[in-house]
PDB file of N, CA, C, O and CB in Angstrom:
ATOM      1  N   GLY A   1       2.692   1.149  15.090  1.00  0.00           N
ATOM      2  CA  GLY A   1       2.660   2.266  14.183  1.00  0.00           C
ATOM      3  C   GLY A   1       1.998   3.476  14.809  1.00  0.00           C
ATOM      4  O   GLY A   1       1.514   3.429  15.939  1.00  0.00           O
ATOM      5  N   ALA A   2       1.988   4.528  14.075  1.00  0.00           N
ATOM      6  CA  ALA A   2       1.421   5.794  14.542  1.00  0.00           C
ATOM      7  C   ALA A   2      -0.067   5.916  14.236  1.00  0.00           C
ATOM      8  O   ALA A   2      -0.701   6.894  14.632  1.00  0.00           O
ATOM      9  CB  ALA A   2       2.161   6.953  13.915  1.00  0.00           C
ATOM     10  N   GLY A   3      -0.630   4.936  13.539  1.00  0.00           N
ATOM     11  CA  GLY A   3      -2.049   4.966  13.229  1.00  0.00           C
ATOM     12  C   GLY A   3      -2.395   5.611  11.901  1.00  0.00           C
ATOM     13  O   GLY A   3      -3.564   5.890  11.632  1.00  0.00           O
ATOM     14  N   LYS A   4      -1.382   5.854  11.060  1.00  0.00           N
ATOM     15  CA  LYS A   4      -1.635   6.507   9.767  1.00  0.00           C
ATOM     16  C   LYS A   4      -2.525   5.650   8.874  1.00  0.00           C
ATOM     17  O   LYS A   4      -3.435   6.165   8.225  1.00  0.00           O
ATOM     18  CB  LYS A   4      -0.312   6.801   9.049  1.00  0.00           C
ATOM     19  N   SER A   5      -2.267   4.349   8.841  1.00  0.00           N
ATOM     20  CA  SER A   5      -3.058   3.466   7.977  1.00  0.00           C
ATOM     21  C   SER A   5      -4.504   3.395   8.441  1.00  0.00           C
ATOM     22  O   SER A   5      -5.424   3.446   7.625  1.00  0.00           O
ATOM     23  CB  SER A   5      -2.451   2.062   7.947  1.00  0.00           C
ATOM     24  N   LYS A   6      -4.710   3.278   9.746  1.00  0.00           N
ATOM     25  CA  LYS A   6      -6.081   3.231  10.269  1.00  0.00           C
ATOM     26  C   LYS A   6      -6.822   4.528   9.951  1.00  0.00           C
ATOM     27  O   LYS A   6      -7.997   4.499   9.586  1.00  0.00           O
ATOM     28  CB  LYS A   6      -6.072   2.983  11.795  1.00  0.00           C
ATOM     29  N   LEU A   7      -6.146   5.654  10.088  1.00  0.00           N
ATOM     30  CA  LEU A   7      -6.759   6.936   9.756  1.00  0.00           C
ATOM     31  C   LEU A   7      -7.082   7.002   8.265  1.00  0.00           C
ATOM     32  O   LEU A   7      -8.161   7.455   7.883  1.00  0.00           O
ATOM     33  CB  LEU A   7      -5.832   8.099  10.157  1.00  0.00           C
ATOM     34  N   ALA A   8      -6.157   6.554   7.425  1.00  0.00           N
ATOM     35  CA  ALA A   8      -6.382   6.561   5.972  1.00  0.00           C
ATOM     36  C   ALA A   8      -7.589   5.702   5.610  1.00  0.00           C
ATOM     37  O   ALA A   8      -8.386   6.080   4.751  1.00  0.00           O
ATOM     38  CB  ALA A   8      -5.128   6.055   5.226  1.00  0.00           C
ATOM     39  N   ILE A   9      -7.728   4.550   6.261  1.00  0.00           N
ATOM     40  CA  ILE A   9      -8.870   3.671   5.997  1.00  0.00           C
ATOM     41  C   ILE A   9     -10.169   4.362   6.398  1.00  0.00           C
ATOM     42  O   ILE A   9     -11.144   4.326   5.647  1.00  0.00           O
ATOM     43  CB  ILE A   9      -8.716   2.331   6.757  1.00  0.00           C
ATOM     44  N   GLU A  10     -10.193   4.982   7.557  1.00  0.00           N
ATOM     45  CA  GLU A  10     -11.407   5.670   8.014  1.00  0.00           C
ATOM     46  C   GLU A  10     -11.782   6.805   7.064  1.00  0.00           C
ATOM     47  O   GLU A  10     -12.957   6.979   6.744  1.00  0.00           O
ATOM     48  CB  GLU A  10     -11.210   6.219   9.440  1.00  0.00           C
ATOM     49  N   ILE A  11     -10.801   7.572   6.615  1.00  0.00           N
ATOM     50  CA  ILE A  11     -11.067   8.670   5.671  1.00  0.00           C
ATOM     51  C   ILE A  11     -11.569   8.113   4.346  1.00  0.00           C
ATOM     52  O   ILE A  11     -12.522   8.641   3.772  1.00  0.00           O
ATOM     53  CB  ILE A  11      -9.792   9.523   5.444  1.00  0.00           C
ATOM     54  N   ALA A  12     -10.938   7.051   3.857  1.00  0.00           N
ATOM     55  CA  ALA A  12     -11.351   6.441   2.587  1.00  0.00           C
ATOM     56  C   ALA A  12     -12.783   5.922   2.673  1.00  0.00           C
ATOM     57  O   ALA A  12     -13.540   6.040   1.710  1.00  0.00           O
ATOM     58  CB  ALA A  12     -10.396   5.296   2.203  1.00  0.00           C
ATOM     59  N   LYS A  13     -13.158   5.356   3.800  1.00  0.00           N
ATOM     60  CA  LYS A  13     -14.524   4.855   3.965  1.00  0.00           C
ATOM     61  C   LYS A  13     -15.535   5.998   3.953  1.00  0.00           C
ATOM     62  O   LYS A  13     -16.603   5.870   3.354  1.00  0.00           O
ATOM     63  CB  LYS A  13     -14.647   4.060   5.269  1.00  0.00           C
ATOM     64  N   VAL A  14     -15.213   7.106   4.602  1.00  0.00           N
ATOM     65  CA  VAL A  14     -16.123   8.255   4.644  1.00  0.00           C
ATOM     66  C   VAL A  14     -16.342   8.824   3.241  1.00  0.00           C
ATOM     67  O   VAL A  14     -17.467   9.164   2.874  1.00  0.00           O
ATOM     68  CB  VAL A  14     -15.569   9.350   5.582  1.00  0.00           C
ATOM     69  N   PHE A  15     -15.267   8.925   2.461  1.00  0.00           N
ATOM     70  CA  PHE A  15     -15.347   9.543   1.139  1.00  0.00           C
ATOM     71  C   PHE A  15     -15.468   8.540  -0.005  1.00  0.00           C
ATOM     72  O   PHE A  15     -15.393   8.910  -1.176  1.00  0.00           O
ATOM     73  CB  PHE A  15     -14.142  10.396   0.916  1.00  0.00           C
ATOM     74  N   LYS A  16     -15.658   7.249   0.350  1.00  0.00           N
ATOM     75  CA  LYS A  16     -15.732   6.180  -0.652  1.00  0.00           C
ATOM     76  C   LYS A  16     -14.502   6.224  -1.565  1.00  0.00           C
ATOM     77  O   LYS A  16     -14.598   6.088  -2.784  1.00  0.00           O
ATOM     78  CB  LYS A  16     -17.033   6.307  -1.492  1.00  0.00           C
ATOM     79  N   GLY A  17     -13.345   6.419  -0.924  1.00  0.00           N
ATOM     80  CA  GLY A  17     -12.083   6.530  -1.647  1.00  0.00           C
ATOM     81  C   GLY A  17     -11.295   5.239  -1.657  1.00  0.00           C
ATOM     82  O   GLY A  17     -11.749   4.210  -1.154  1.00  0.00           O
ATOM     83  N   GLU A  18     -10.130   5.305  -2.224  1.00  0.00           N
ATOM     84  CA  GLU A  18      -9.212   4.185  -2.304  1.00  0.00           C
ATOM     85  C   GLU A  18      -7.856   4.642  -1.788  1.00  0.00           C
ATOM     86  O   GLU A  18      -7.549   5.834  -1.776  1.00  0.00           O
ATOM     87  CB  GLU A  18      -9.107   3.641  -3.759  1.00  0.00           C
ATOM     88  N   ILE A  19      -7.051   3.676  -1.362  1.00  0.00           N
ATOM     89  CA  ILE A  19      -5.738   3.985  -0.805  1.00  0.00           C
ATOM     90  C   ILE A  19      -4.659   3.504  -1.760  1.00  0.00           C
ATOM     91  O   ILE A  19      -4.643   2.339  -2.158  1.00  0.00           O
ATOM     92  CB  ILE A  19      -5.560   3.340   0.590  1.00  0.00           C
ATOM     93  N   ILE A  20      -3.766   4.400  -2.122  1.00  0.00           N
ATOM     94  CA  ILE A  20      -2.586   4.054  -2.914  1.00  0.00           C
ATOM     95  C   ILE A  20      -1.397   4.170  -1.978  1.00  0.00           C
ATOM     96  O   ILE A  20      -1.041   5.264  -1.539  1.00  0.00           O
ATOM     97  CB  ILE A  20      -2.424   4.988  -4.189  1.00  0.00           C
ATOM     98  N   SER A  21      -0.792   3.043  -1.678  1.00  0.00           N
ATOM     99  CA  SER A  21       0.339   3.042  -0.753  1.00  0.00           C
ATOM    100  C   SER A  21       1.570   3.629  -1.430  1.00  0.00           C
ATOM    101  O   SER A  21       1.902   3.282  -2.563  1.00  0.00           O
ATOM    102  CB  SER A  21       0.631   1.615  -0.248  1.00  0.00           C
ATOM    103  N   ALA A  22       2.238   4.522  -0.714  1.00  0.00           N
ATOM    104  CA  ALA A  22       3.491   5.103  -1.202  1.00  0.00           C
ATOM    105  C   ALA A  22       4.656   4.669  -0.325  1.00  0.00           C
ATOM    106  O   ALA A  22       5.729   5.270  -0.368  1.00  0.00           O
ATOM    107  CB  ALA A  22       3.399   6.638  -1.241  1.00  0.00           C
ATOM    108  N   ASP A  23       4.446   3.624   0.471  1.00  0.00           N
ATOM    109  CA  ASP A  23       5.494   3.123   1.354  1.00  0.00           C
ATOM    110  C   ASP A  23       6.527   2.364   0.525  1.00  0.00           C
ATOM    111  O   ASP A  23       6.176   1.465  -0.239  1.00  0.00           O
ATOM    112  CB  ASP A  23       4.898   2.212   2.466  1.00  0.00           C
ATOM    113  N   SER A  24       7.773   2.719   0.673  1.00  0.00           N
ATOM    114  CA  SER A  24       8.836   2.144  -0.166  1.00  0.00           C
ATOM    115  C   SER A  24       9.085   0.665   0.096  1.00  0.00           C
ATOM    116  O   SER A  24       9.703   0.001  -0.737  1.00  0.00           O
ATOM    117  CB  SER A  24      10.115   2.901   0.046  1.00  0.00           C
ATOM    118  N   MET A  25       8.630   0.129   1.219  1.00  0.00           N
ATOM    119  CA  MET A  25       8.854  -1.284   1.525  1.00  0.00           C
ATOM    120  C   MET A  25       7.580  -2.113   1.445  1.00  0.00           C
ATOM    121  O   MET A  25       7.658  -3.324   1.239  1.00  0.00           O
ATOM    122  CB  MET A  25       9.456  -1.422   2.900  1.00  0.00           C
ATOM    123  N   GLN A  26       6.414  -1.504   1.602  1.00  0.00           N
ATOM    124  CA  GLN A  26       5.171  -2.266   1.577  1.00  0.00           C
ATOM    125  C   GLN A  26       4.802  -2.735   0.176  1.00  0.00           C
ATOM    126  O   GLN A  26       3.855  -3.504   0.014  1.00  0.00           O
ATOM    127  CB  GLN A  26       4.048  -1.436   2.145  1.00  0.00           C
ATOM    128  N   ILE A  27       5.526  -2.289  -0.827  1.00  0.00           N
ATOM    129  CA  ILE A  27       5.282  -2.772  -2.187  1.00  0.00           C
ATOM    130  C   ILE A  27       5.735  -4.217  -2.362  1.00  0.00           C
ATOM    131  O   ILE A  27       5.318  -4.895  -3.301  1.00  0.00           O
ATOM    132  CB  ILE A  27       5.995  -1.882  -3.197  1.00  0.00           C
ATOM    133  N   TYR A  28       6.589  -4.686  -1.453  1.00  0.00           N
ATOM    134  CA  TYR A  28       7.161  -6.025  -1.590  1.00  0.00           C
ATOM    135  C   TYR A  28       6.342  -7.082  -0.864  1.00  0.00           C
ATOM    136  O   TYR A  28       5.856  -6.856   0.244  1.00  0.00           O
ATOM    137  CB  TYR A  28       8.578  -6.039  -1.069  1.00  0.00           C
ATOM    138  N   LYS A  29       6.194  -8.235  -1.502  1.00  0.00           N
ATOM    139  CA  LYS A  29       5.515  -9.385  -0.901  1.00  0.00           C
ATOM    140  C   LYS A  29       6.385  -9.982   0.196  1.00  0.00           C
ATOM    141  O   LYS A  29       7.612  -9.980   0.100  1.00  0.00           O
ATOM    142  CB  LYS A  29       5.184 -10.454  -1.973  1.00  0.00           C
ATOM    143  N   GLY A  30       5.736 -10.494   1.239  1.00  0.00           N
ATOM    144  CA  GLY A  30       6.436 -11.245   2.268  1.00  0.00           C
ATOM    145  C   GLY A  30       7.114 -10.437   3.350  1.00  0.00           C
ATOM    146  O   GLY A  30       7.773 -11.011   4.217  1.00  0.00           O
ATOM    147  N   LEU A  31       6.976  -9.124   3.330  1.00  0.00           N
ATOM    148  CA  LEU A  31       7.623  -8.290   4.348  1.00  0.00           C
ATOM    149  C   LEU A  31       6.590  -7.672   5.291  1.00  0.00           C
ATOM    150  O   LEU A  31       6.800  -6.585   5.830  1.00  0.00           O
ATOM    151  CB  LEU A  31       8.458  -7.182   3.680  1.00  0.00           C
ATOM    152  N   ASP A  32       5.483  -8.370   5.481  1.00  0.00           N
ATOM    153  CA  ASP A  32       4.351  -7.819   6.224  1.00  0.00           C
ATOM    154  C   ASP A  32       4.708  -7.370   7.634  1.00  0.00           C
ATOM    155  O   ASP A  32       4.351  -6.264   8.041  1.00  0.00           O
ATOM    156  CB  ASP A  32       3.255  -8.834   6.295  1.00  0.00           C
ATOM    157  N   ILE A  33       5.405  -8.209   8.375  1.00  0.00           N
ATOM    158  CA  ILE A  33       5.679  -7.894   9.777  1.00  0.00           C
ATOM    159  C   ILE A  33       6.679  -6.752   9.908  1.00  0.00           C
ATOM    160  O   ILE A  33       6.469  -5.831  10.698  1.00  0.00           O
ATOM    161  CB  ILE A  33       6.202  -9.128  10.503  1.00  0.00           C
ATOM    162  N   ILE A  34       7.763  -6.806   9.141  1.00  0.00           N
ATOM    163  CA  ILE A  34       8.793  -5.774   9.311  1.00  0.00           C
ATOM    164  C   ILE A  34       8.377  -4.413   8.752  1.00  0.00           C
ATOM    165  O   ILE A  34       8.984  -3.394   9.083  1.00  0.00           O
ATOM    166  CB  ILE A  34      10.073  -6.217   8.644  1.00  0.00           C
ATOM    167  N   THR A  35       7.346  -4.393   7.908  1.00  0.00           N
ATOM    168  CA  THR A  35       6.878  -3.111   7.367  1.00  0.00           C
ATOM    169  C   THR A  35       5.587  -2.639   8.028  1.00  0.00           C
ATOM    170  O   THR A  35       5.054  -1.588   7.673  1.00  0.00           O
ATOM    171  CB  THR A  35       6.668  -3.225   5.867  1.00  0.00           C
ATOM    172  N   ASN A  36       5.081  -3.417   8.992  1.00  0.00           N
ATOM    173  CA  ASN A  36       3.830  -3.081   9.675  1.00  0.00           C
ATOM    174  C   ASN A  36       2.702  -2.866   8.665  1.00  0.00           C
ATOM    175  O   ASN A  36       1.914  -1.926   8.773  1.00  0.00           O
ATOM    176  CB  ASN A  36       4.013  -1.823  10.545  1.00  0.00           C
ATOM    177  N   LYS A  37       2.652  -3.763   7.685  1.00  0.00           N
ATOM    178  CA  LYS A  37       1.668  -3.681   6.610  1.00  0.00           C
ATOM    179  C   LYS A  37       0.255  -3.890   7.150  1.00  0.00           C
ATOM    180  O   LYS A  37       0.052  -4.652   8.095  1.00  0.00           O
ATOM    181  CB  LYS A  37       1.978  -4.716   5.519  1.00  0.00           C
ATOM    182  N   VAL A  38      -0.720  -3.209   6.547  1.00  0.00           N
ATOM    183  CA  VAL A  38      -2.107  -3.400   6.960  1.00  0.00           C
ATOM    184  C   VAL A  38      -2.504  -4.851   6.709  1.00  0.00           C
ATOM    185  O   VAL A  38      -2.019  -5.489   5.775  1.00  0.00           O
ATOM    186  CB  VAL A  38      -3.057  -2.425   6.200  1.00  0.00           C
ATOM    187  N   SER A  39      -3.386  -5.353   7.548  1.00  0.00           N
ATOM    188  CA  SER A  39      -3.809  -6.751   7.448  1.00  0.00           C
ATOM    189  C   SER A  39      -4.725  -6.945   6.242  1.00  0.00           C
ATOM    190  O   SER A  39      -5.228  -5.983   5.661  1.00  0.00           O
ATOM    191  CB  SER A  39      -4.526  -7.196   8.743  1.00  0.00           C
ATOM    192  N   GLU A  40      -4.930  -8.210   5.881  1.00  0.00           N
ATOM    193  CA  GLU A  40      -5.866  -8.529   4.795  1.00  0.00           C
ATOM    194  C   GLU A  40      -7.257  -7.999   5.153  1.00  0.00           C
ATOM    195  O   GLU A  40      -7.961  -7.454   4.302  1.00  0.00           O
ATOM    196  CB  GLU A  40      -5.915 -10.073   4.533  1.00  0.00           C
ATOM    197  N   GLU A  41      -7.641  -8.164   6.412  1.00  0.00           N
ATOM    198  CA  GLU A  41      -8.946  -7.683   6.867  1.00  0.00           C
ATOM    199  C   GLU A  41      -9.063  -6.172   6.663  1.00  0.00           C
ATOM    200  O   GLU A  41     -10.079  -5.686   6.166  1.00  0.00           O
ATOM    201  CB  GLU A  41      -9.167  -8.041   8.353  1.00  0.00           C
ATOM    202  N   GLU A  42      -8.029  -5.437   7.046  1.00  0.00           N
ATOM    203  CA  GLU A  42      -8.048  -3.980   6.875  1.00  0.00           C
ATOM    204  C   GLU A  42      -8.081  -3.604   5.398  1.00  0.00           C
ATOM    205  O   GLU A  42      -8.724  -2.624   5.018  1.00  0.00           O
ATOM    206  CB  GLU A  42      -6.823  -3.342   7.552  1.00  0.00           C
ATOM    207  N   GLN A  43      -7.392  -4.377   4.567  1.00  0.00           N
ATOM    208  CA  GLN A  43      -7.377  -4.086   3.132  1.00  0.00           C
ATOM    209  C   GLN A  43      -8.749  -4.294   2.500  1.00  0.00           C
ATOM    210  O   GLN A  43      -9.040  -3.724   1.448  1.00  0.00           O
ATOM    211  CB  GLN A  43      -6.346  -4.959   2.428  1.00  0.00           C
ATOM    212  N   HIS A  44      -9.591  -5.106   3.131  1.00  0.00           N
ATOM    213  CA  HIS A  44     -10.935  -5.339   2.598  1.00  0.00           C
ATOM    214  C   HIS A  44     -11.923  -4.245   3.003  1.00  0.00           C
ATOM    215  O   HIS A  44     -13.043  -4.203   2.494  1.00  0.00           O
ATOM    216  CB  HIS A  44     -11.450  -6.687   3.069  1.00  0.00           C
ATOM    217  N   GLU A  45     -11.516  -3.364   3.910  1.00  0.00           N
ATOM    218  CA  GLU A  45     -12.405  -2.281   4.334  1.00  0.00           C
ATOM    219  C   GLU A  45     -12.567  -1.217   3.253  1.00  0.00           C
ATOM    220  O   GLU A  45     -13.601  -0.554   3.180  1.00  0.00           O
ATOM    221  CB  GLU A  45     -11.878  -1.640   5.608  1.00  0.00           C
ATOM    222  N   CYS A  46     -11.555  -1.057   2.422  1.00  0.00           N
ATOM    223  CA  CYS A  46     -11.615  -0.158   1.277  1.00  0.00           C
ATOM    224  C   CYS A  46     -10.514  -0.608   0.316  1.00  0.00           C
ATOM    225  O   CYS A  46      -9.549  -1.246   0.737  1.00  0.00           O
ATOM    226  CB  CYS A  46     -11.440   1.364   1.708  1.00  0.00           C
ATOM    227  N   PRO A  47     -10.649  -0.284  -0.963  1.00  0.00           N
ATOM    228  CA  PRO A  47      -9.637  -0.729  -1.929  1.00  0.00           C
ATOM    229  C   PRO A  47      -8.248  -0.163  -1.616  1.00  0.00           C
ATOM    230  O   PRO A  47      -8.092   1.026  -1.336  1.00  0.00           O
ATOM    231  CB  PRO A  47     -10.050  -0.322  -3.340  1.00  0.00           C
ATOM    232  N   HIS A  48      -7.254  -1.039  -1.671  1.00  0.00           N
ATOM    233  CA  HIS A  48      -5.846  -0.670  -1.478  1.00  0.00           C
ATOM    234  C   HIS A  48      -5.082  -1.011  -2.757  1.00  0.00           C
ATOM    235  O   HIS A  48      -5.372  -2.009  -3.418  1.00  0.00           O
ATOM    236  CB  HIS A  48      -5.222  -1.410  -0.233  1.00  0.00           C
ATOM    237  N   HIS A  49      -4.121  -0.187  -3.091  1.00  0.00           N
ATOM    238  CA  HIS A  49      -3.315  -0.415  -4.287  1.00  0.00           C
ATOM    239  C   HIS A  49      -1.832  -0.302  -3.951  1.00  0.00           C
ATOM    240  O   HIS A  49      -1.443   0.401  -3.018  1.00  0.00           O
ATOM    241  CB  HIS A  49      -3.693   0.587  -5.399  1.00  0.00           C
ATOM    242  N   LEU A  50      -1.025  -0.996  -4.715  1.00  0.00           N
ATOM    243  CA  LEU A  50       0.435  -0.964  -4.634  1.00  0.00           C
ATOM    244  C   LEU A  50       0.956  -1.469  -3.285  1.00  0.00           C
ATOM    245  O   LEU A  50       1.916  -0.932  -2.732  1.00  0.00           O
ATOM    246  CB  LEU A  50       0.934   0.450  -4.877  1.00  0.00           C
ATOM    247  N   ILE A  51       0.309  -2.500  -2.777  1.00  0.00           N
ATOM    248  CA  ILE A  51       0.771  -3.193  -1.579  1.00  0.00           C
ATOM    249  C   ILE A  51       1.034  -4.638  -1.982  1.00  0.00           C
ATOM    250  O   ILE A  51       0.181  -5.281  -2.593  1.00  0.00           O
ATOM    251  CB  ILE A  51      -0.280  -3.098  -0.398  1.00  0.00           C
ATOM    252  N   SER A  52       2.202  -5.142  -1.643  1.00  0.00           N
ATOM    253  CA  SER A  52       2.568  -6.545  -1.905  1.00  0.00           C
ATOM    254  C   SER A  52       2.441  -6.914  -3.380  1.00  0.00           C
ATOM    255  O   SER A  52       1.896  -7.968  -3.710  1.00  0.00           O
ATOM    256  CB  SER A  52       1.695  -7.477  -1.073  1.00  0.00           C
ATOM    257  N   TYR A  53       2.926  -6.076  -4.246  1.00  0.00           N
ATOM    258  CA  TYR A  53       2.808  -6.410  -5.660  1.00  0.00           C
ATOM    259  C   TYR A  53       4.136  -6.719  -6.342  1.00  0.00           C
ATOM    260  O   TYR A  53       4.152  -7.055  -7.526  1.00  0.00           O
ATOM    261  CB  TYR A  53       2.145  -5.292  -6.374  1.00  0.00           C
ATOM    262  N   LEU A  54       5.243  -6.615  -5.624  1.00  0.00           N
ATOM    263  CA  LEU A  54       6.544  -6.995  -6.177  1.00  0.00           C
ATOM    264  C   LEU A  54       7.185  -8.068  -5.305  1.00  0.00           C
ATOM    265  O   LEU A  54       7.005  -8.082  -4.088  1.00  0.00           O
ATOM    266  CB  LEU A  54       7.475  -5.762  -6.291  1.00  0.00           C
ATOM    267  N   GLU A  55       7.933  -8.965  -5.940  1.00  0.00           N
ATOM    268  CA  GLU A  55       8.698  -9.956  -5.181  1.00  0.00           C
ATOM    269  C   GLU A  55       9.802  -9.230  -4.414  1.00  0.00           C
ATOM    270  O   GLU A  55      10.322  -8.214  -4.875  1.00  0.00           O
ATOM    271  CB  GLU A  55       9.298 -11.057  -6.126  1.00  0.00           C
ATOM    272  N   ALA A  56      10.153  -9.756  -3.252  1.00  0.00           N
ATOM    273  CA  ALA A  56      11.143  -9.105  -2.388  1.00  0.00           C
ATOM    274  C   ALA A  56      12.515  -8.981  -3.044  1.00  0.00           C
ATOM    275  O   ALA A  56      13.296  -8.102  -2.678  1.00  0.00           O
ATOM    276  CB  ALA A  56      11.274  -9.871  -1.093  1.00  0.00           C
ATOM    277  N   ASP A  57      12.816  -9.849  -4.007  1.00  0.00           N
ATOM    278  CA  ASP A  57      14.131  -9.782  -4.657  1.00  0.00           C
ATOM    279  C   ASP A  57      14.123  -8.909  -5.917  1.00  0.00           C
ATOM    280  O   ASP A  57      15.112  -8.871  -6.649  1.00  0.00           O
ATOM    281  CB  ASP A  57      14.601 -11.185  -5.014  1.00  0.00           C
ATOM    282  N   HIS A  58      13.012  -8.209  -6.173  1.00  0.00           N
ATOM    283  CA  HIS A  58      12.929  -7.316  -7.333  1.00  0.00           C
ATOM    284  C   HIS A  58      13.923  -6.173  -7.147  1.00  0.00           C
ATOM    285  O   HIS A  58      13.987  -5.555  -6.084  1.00  0.00           O
ATOM    286  CB  HIS A  58      11.475  -6.764  -7.519  1.00  0.00           C
ATOM    287  N   LYS A  59      14.681  -5.909  -8.177  1.00  0.00           N
ATOM    288  CA  LYS A  59      15.707  -4.867  -8.085  1.00  0.00           C
ATOM    289  C   LYS A  59      15.359  -3.693  -9.001  1.00  0.00           C
ATOM    290  O   LYS A  59      14.608  -3.840  -9.965  1.00  0.00           O
ATOM    291  CB  LYS A  59      17.097  -5.439  -8.450  1.00  0.00           C
ATOM    292  N   HIS A  60      15.904  -2.563  -8.689  1.00  0.00           N
ATOM    293  CA  HIS A  60      15.829  -1.373  -9.544  1.00  0.00           C
ATOM    294  C   HIS A  60      14.411  -0.834  -9.728  1.00  0.00           C
ATOM    295  O   HIS A  60      14.038  -0.444 -10.834  1.00  0.00           O
ATOM    296  CB  HIS A  60      16.412  -1.686 -10.891  1.00  0.00           C
ATOM    297  N   TYR A  61      13.636  -0.809  -8.680  1.00  0.00           N
ATOM    298  CA  TYR A  61      12.320  -0.183  -8.724  1.00  0.00           C
ATOM    299  C   TYR A  61      12.515   1.294  -8.400  1.00  0.00           C
ATOM    300  O   TYR A  61      13.018   1.639  -7.331  1.00  0.00           O
ATOM    301  CB  TYR A  61      11.310  -0.869  -7.722  1.00  0.00           C
ATOM    302  N   THR A  62      12.121   2.148  -9.307  1.00  0.00           N
ATOM    303  CA  THR A  62      12.392   3.581  -9.163  1.00  0.00           C
ATOM    304  C   THR A  62      11.105   4.373  -8.936  1.00  0.00           C
ATOM    305  O   THR A  62      10.003   3.832  -9.019  1.00  0.00           O
ATOM    306  CB  THR A  62      13.118   4.111 -10.404  1.00  0.00           C
ATOM    307  N   ILE A  63      11.265   5.634  -8.655  1.00  0.00           N
ATOM    308  CA  ILE A  63      10.113   6.519  -8.501  1.00  0.00           C
ATOM    309  C   ILE A  63       9.331   6.616  -9.809  1.00  0.00           C
ATOM    310  O   ILE A  63       8.114   6.798  -9.792  1.00  0.00           O
ATOM    311  CB  ILE A  63      10.564   7.917  -8.045  1.00  0.00           C
ATOM    312  N   VAL A  64      10.013   6.497 -10.920  1.00  0.00           N
ATOM    313  CA  VAL A  64       9.333   6.503 -12.219  1.00  0.00           C
ATOM    314  C   VAL A  64       8.461   5.259 -12.348  1.00  0.00           C
ATOM    315  O   VAL A  64       7.340   5.339 -12.849  1.00  0.00           O
ATOM    316  CB  VAL A  64      10.360   6.571 -13.384  1.00  0.00           C
ATOM    317  N   ASP A  65       8.965   4.110 -11.901  1.00  0.00           N
ATOM    318  CA  ASP A  65       8.165   2.884 -11.913  1.00  0.00           C
ATOM    319  C   ASP A  65       6.922   3.058 -11.034  1.00  0.00           C
ATOM    320  O   ASP A  65       5.821   2.656 -11.409  1.00  0.00           O
ATOM    321  CB  ASP A  65       9.009   1.675 -11.427  1.00  0.00           C
ATOM    322  N   PHE A  66       7.120   3.663  -9.855  1.00  0.00           N
ATOM    323  CA  PHE A  66       5.989   3.913  -8.958  1.00  0.00           C
ATOM    324  C   PHE A  66       4.964   4.821  -9.636  1.00  0.00           C
ATOM    325  O   PHE A  66       3.767   4.534  -9.626  1.00  0.00           O
ATOM    326  CB  PHE A  66       6.473   4.546  -7.632  1.00  0.00           C
ATOM    327  N   ARG A  67       5.441   5.909 -10.219  1.00  0.00           N
ATOM    328  CA  ARG A  67       4.533   6.839 -10.906  1.00  0.00           C
ATOM    329  C   ARG A  67       3.743   6.127 -11.990  1.00  0.00           C
ATOM    330  O   ARG A  67       2.531   6.307 -12.107  1.00  0.00           O
ATOM    331  CB  ARG A  67       5.316   8.009 -11.515  1.00  0.00           C
ATOM    332  N   ASP A  68       4.439   5.314 -12.785  1.00  0.00           N
ATOM    333  CA  ASP A  68       3.780   4.605 -13.876  1.00  0.00           C
ATOM    334  C   ASP A  68       2.722   3.626 -13.372  1.00  0.00           C
ATOM    335  O   ASP A  68       1.727   3.385 -14.056  1.00  0.00           O
ATOM    336  CB  ASP A  68       4.807   3.865 -14.706  1.00  0.00           C
ATOM    337  N   ALA A  69       2.927   3.064 -12.186  1.00  0.00           N
ATOM    338  CA  ALA A  69       1.948   2.148 -11.599  1.00  0.00           C
ATOM    339  C   ALA A  69       0.801   2.910 -10.933  1.00  0.00           C
ATOM    340  O   ALA A  69      -0.346   2.465 -10.981  1.00  0.00           O
ATOM    341  CB  ALA A  69       2.628   1.228 -10.579  1.00  0.00           C
ATOM    342  N   ALA A  70       1.103   4.051 -10.315  1.00  0.00           N
ATOM    343  CA  ALA A  70       0.105   4.777  -9.531  1.00  0.00           C
ATOM    344  C   ALA A  70      -0.815   5.666 -10.365  1.00  0.00           C
ATOM    345  O   ALA A  70      -2.010   5.748 -10.082  1.00  0.00           O
ATOM    346  CB  ALA A  70       0.795   5.614  -8.507  1.00  0.00           C
ATOM    347  N   VAL A  71      -0.288   6.322 -11.371  1.00  0.00           N
ATOM    348  CA  VAL A  71      -1.083   7.301 -12.123  1.00  0.00           C
ATOM    349  C   VAL A  71      -2.344   6.683 -12.747  1.00  0.00           C
ATOM    350  O   VAL A  71      -3.402   7.308 -12.677  1.00  0.00           O
ATOM    351  CB  VAL A  71      -0.227   7.926 -13.218  1.00  0.00           C
ATOM    352  N   PRO A  72      -2.283   5.501 -13.346  1.00  0.00           N
ATOM    353  CA  PRO A  72      -3.513   4.946 -13.934  1.00  0.00           C
ATOM    354  C   PRO A  72      -4.604   4.609 -12.910  1.00  0.00           C
ATOM    355  O   PRO A  72      -5.772   4.456 -13.268  1.00  0.00           O
ATOM    356  CB  PRO A  72      -3.175   3.706 -14.710  1.00  0.00           C
ATOM    357  N   LEU A  73      -4.222   4.495 -11.653  1.00  0.00           N
ATOM    358  CA  LEU A  73      -5.210   4.144 -10.628  1.00  0.00           C
ATOM    359  C   LEU A  73      -6.121   5.317 -10.349  1.00  0.00           C
ATOM    360  O   LEU A  73      -7.020   5.217  -9.514  1.00  0.00           O
ATOM    361  CB  LEU A  73      -4.521   3.694  -9.333  1.00  0.00           C
TER     362      LEU A  73
END
C-alpha cells in the first residue's frame, strides 16, 4: 500500500481520534489480503469503525447504507 492507513493511525493517535473506513471493499469480512486491510494489531492502536462488518456475500450495500452506519459514529 501507499501508507495511508499507517498515516491515519499515527494522526488518530496524536489527536486521540478514531478511524472510520470508507474503503468500499474493507467493509467485507474475509477479504483481508486482497484489500490490504489493516491488521488486528494495527486496529488496536486506535479505534477503527466500518471494517469487516458485512459478510462477503452481502448485496446491495449503498452509499446511503454507509452514511447511515457512519454518521452515528
